[in-house]
Every structure is written in C-alpha cells, then in structure tokens.
C-alpha positions in Angstrom: 2.6 141.1 -245.4 -0.8 142.7 -245.5 -1.6 145.7 -247.6 -3.4 148.9 -246.6 -5.5 150.7 -249.2 -6.1 154.5 -249.4 -8.7 156.4 -251.3 -7.6 159.7 -252.9 -10.5 161.9 -254.0 -9.9 164.4 -256.8 -11.7 166.1 -259.6 -13.7 163.9 -262.0 -11.7 163.5 -265.2 -8.3 164.0 -263.4 -8.1 160.4 -262.0 -5.5 158.9 -264.4 -3.5 162.1 -264.6 -3.2 162.1 -260.8 -2.3 158.4 -260.6 0.4 158.9 -263.2 1.7 162.0 -261.4 2.1 159.9 -258.2 3.6 157.0 -260.0 6.3 159.2 -261.6 6.9 161.2 -258.4 6.9 158.9 -255.4 9.8 156.5 -255.0 8.8 152.9 -255.7 9.7 151.8 -252.1 7.1 154.2 -250.6 4.0 152.5 -252.0 2.9 149.3 -253.6 0.4 150.5 -256.3 -1.4 153.6 -257.4 -4.3 153.0 -259.8 -7.8 153.8 -261.0 -10.4 151.1 -260.9 -12.0 150.9 -264.4 -15.0 149.1 -265.7 -16.0 147.8 -269.2 -19.2 149.4 -270.6 -21.0 148.9 -273.9 -22.2 151.7 -276.1 -24.9 150.8 -278.7 -24.4 152.9 -281.8 -26.0 152.2 -285.2 -26.7 148.6 -284.0 -23.1 148.0 -283.2 -21.8 147.1 -279.7 -18.8 149.3 -278.8 -16.8 148.4 -275.7 -15.0 151.1 -273.8 -13.6 151.6 -270.3 -14.4 154.3 -267.8 -13.7 154.8 -264.1 -15.9 152.8 -261.8 -15.8 155.5 -259.2 -15.3 158.9 -260.9 -12.9 161.2 -259.0 -11.3 158.3 -257.1 -7.7 157.1 -257.2 -6.4 154.2 -255.0 -3.0 153.9 -253.3 -1.8 150.8 -251.6 1.1 150.4 -249.1 2.7 147.5 -247.4 1.5 147.3 -243.8 5.0 148.2 -242.5 4.9 151.3 -244.6 1.4 152.0 -243.4 2.6 152.6 -239.9 4.2 155.8 -241.1 0.9 157.0 -242.6 -1.0 159.2 -240.2 -4.7 159.6 -240.5 -7.3 161.1 -238.2 -9.8 158.2 -238.5 -11.8 156.4 -241.1 -14.5 159.1 -241.5 -12.4 162.3 -241.5 -10.6 163.5 -244.6 -7.1 164.9 -244.5 -5.9 167.3 -247.2 -2.9 166.0 -249.1 0.0 166.3 -248.4 -0.3 167.6 -244.8 -0.4 164.7 -242.4 -2.0 162.1 -244.7 1.0 160.4 -246.3 3.4 160.7 -243.4 6.5 162.8 -243.0 8.8 160.2 -244.5 6.8 160.0 -247.7 6.3 163.8 -247.9 10.1 164.4 -247.8 10.5 162.0 -250.7 8.3 164.0 -253.0 9.9 166.4 -255.5 9.3 170.0 -254.8 7.8 170.7 -258.2 4.9 168.2 -257.4 3.6 170.6 -254.6 3.5 173.4 -257.2 1.2 171.4 -259.5 -1.0 169.8 -256.8 -3.7 172.5 -257.1 -4.8 171.2 -260.5 -6.2 168.1 -258.9 -8.4 170.0 -256.5 -8.4 169.9 -252.7 -7.1 166.4 -252.5 -8.3 164.1 -249.7 -6.8 160.9 -248.5 -9.0 158.4 -246.7 -8.0 155.0 -245.3 -10.1 152.1 -246.8 -11.4 149.6 -244.4 -10.1 146.0 -244.9 -13.5 144.6 -245.9 -13.9 147.3 -248.5 -10.5 146.7 -249.9 -11.1 143.0 -250.1 -14.4 143.6 -251.9 -12.8 146.0 -254.4 -10.0 143.6 -255.1 -12.3 140.7 -255.7 -14.5 142.9 -257.9 -11.7 144.3 -260.1 -8.9 141.7 -259.8 -5.2 142.3 -260.3 -6.0 144.3 -263.5 -8.2 146.7 -261.5 -10.8 146.3 -264.2 -14.4 145.3 -263.7 -15.4 143.2 -266.7 -18.8 143.0 -268.4 -21.4 140.7 -266.9 -23.4 138.5 -269.2 -27.2 138.8 -268.5 -29.7 136.5 -270.1 -33.5 137.1 -270.2 -36.3 134.6 -270.5 -39.3 134.9 -272.8 -41.0 137.1 -270.2 -38.1 139.5 -270.0 -37.0 138.4 -266.6 -33.4 137.7 -265.7 -32.6 134.0 -265.8 -28.8 134.1 -266.0 -26.2 136.3 -264.5 -22.4 135.9 -264.7 -19.7 137.4 -262.5 -19.1 140.0 -261.4 -22.8 141.0 -261.3 -24.0 137.7 -259.8 -22.5 138.6 -256.4 -24.9 141.5 -256.2 -28.1 139.4 -256.4 -30.5 141.1 -254.0 -28.7 144.4 -254.5 -29.7 145.1 -258.1 -32.0 148.1 -258.2 -32.7 148.0 -261.9 -31.3 147.1 -265.3 -31.2 149.4 -268.2 -31.3 147.0 -271.1 -30.8 149.5 -273.9 -27.9 151.3 -272.2 -26.3 148.0 -271.1 -25.9 148.6 -267.4 -27.2 147.4 -264.1 -27.6 149.8 -261.2 -26.7 148.2 -257.9 -26.4 149.3 -254.3 -23.7 148.1 -251.8 -22.4 149.3 -248.5 -19.0 150.8 -249.2 -16.8 153.3 -247.2 -19.3 153.1 -244.3 -22.4 154.1 -246.2 -24.7 152.8 -248.9 -23.4 153.5 -252.4 -25.2 153.2 -255.7 -23.1 152.6 -258.8 -23.5 151.0 -262.2 -21.9 147.9 -263.8 -21.7 147.1 -267.5 -23.7 144.2 -269.0 -23.6 142.3 -272.3 -26.7 140.6 -273.8 -27.3 137.8 -276.4 -27.7 140.3 -279.2 -24.2 141.7 -278.5 -22.8 138.2 -279.1 -24.6 137.9 -282.4 -22.9 141.0 -283.8 -19.3 142.1 -284.1 -18.0 143.9 -281.0 -15.9 147.0 -281.5 -13.3 148.2 -278.9 -12.9 151.9 -278.6 -9.4 153.4 -278.5 -7.9 150.1 -279.6 -8.6 148.6 -276.2 -8.1 144.9 -276.9 -7.0 143.6 -273.5 -10.2 141.6 -273.1 -11.4 141.2 -276.6 -12.4 137.6 -276.1 -14.2 138.3 -272.8 -17.6 139.0 -274.3 -17.7 135.6 -276.0 -16.1 133.8 -273.0 -18.7 134.8 -270.5 -21.5 133.8 -272.7 -19.8 130.5 -273.4 -19.5 129.8 -269.7 -23.2 130.5 -269.1 -24.3 128.4 -272.1 -22.0 125.5 -271.0 -23.6 125.6 -267.6 -27.0 125.6 -269.1 -26.2 122.6 -271.3 -24.5 120.6 -268.5 
C-alpha cells in the first residue's frame, strides 16, 4: 500500500513539539508517521569536533498516511496551503482530535498542510532513511584543495553543490523540491575530524561510529 506524505509548516523551533503533540493526540490508525527530518552537523570548538543534530528544514514537520487514509484528506492542490485543521486533514481525522488540542494549536502559528509530491517524498526518504536522519558526508580534498572524494548522501548532489564551507563543516546545495528550487546545507566530515576524538552533544550516540565508517568506506574504495 502506497504512502502519501504531507508537509506541516510551523514556527521555527516548534517542530518537535508539534510532532509530539500530533503523535500523542491523533489515534494511531489515522496516520502512519509524524516526524521531523534531522541532519548531523559538526561544530568545531577548541579544536574538537562536536556532532549535533538539527532540523534539515526548519519549521517543517512531516506526516504520512496510508493511501486508503489519504482519500479522506482534502486538499486544494499542490501549491495552495490550507490552514489546519479546517479541510486539510479531513472530517474523519478532525473528529478524532481531542478538544483540548484545538485550544493549544495557536502556539504553533498559522499551521499549513501541504501535500508532498511523490517524487519529493521518494527523494526525502532516500536522503534521510527510516531514521529520518541525514548523516554526515565524508569529503576528501586533494593537495590543491579540490574535492576528490565524496560519500553519501552528498555524492548524489554532484553538480548541485554551490559551495563548501570547510571551517564550518557544511556544503550548500540546491535541489528542486516542492515545485521550486531550494537551497539547503548538509553536514560534512573531514580527515582532521577522523584524527581527533569526536564528541556527541546531548549524549547523542545513535551514530557514534558513523564518522569513522564513512571514512573507512572511502579509504577502502581508494585502496581497492
């Protein structure tokens, strides 16, 4: 059964709070997942590499529904926003919401719900995986300072990379998303990060071995 994605636009900084509110309010049979897409980023502080996570798209929460459920979701077209909860999530889903949720909805701003096109949903799913987390990309420079190695996920953006901020550990890329050209940043990791201890902010350890694993894969390919 296919899945339809929806984009909920809220205030920056309220993403996880809104997602948790929906997860604790909507009955589980009304939707498949509600989540924020995060990305790993590296801070350089006192010559230490500190990995943290932050939303890939600030102010954006994603809701997915099974296709059969999606038939009850009424939208006015892919480009027009519909304020939540009037007409966006469908009458059946609205009736299932607790009354107190409507009283607190204002704290998330004038919420909008937009259907996500299938190709965009497939792109986001391939980029962030089942964990909804975009991992660091290993970037290797040659002696002239040019990029000679790129790991996933950044390698799929070859030709779309606008610039790389080496000191701030990110690459700025452009990609067509939601019907228009979007510019966003993706975290990168360099050789010097491998040579020093990597710290994880807020005890985030879910991908503690990732930094070394991506470098190892690239080195293994180079030696093959």
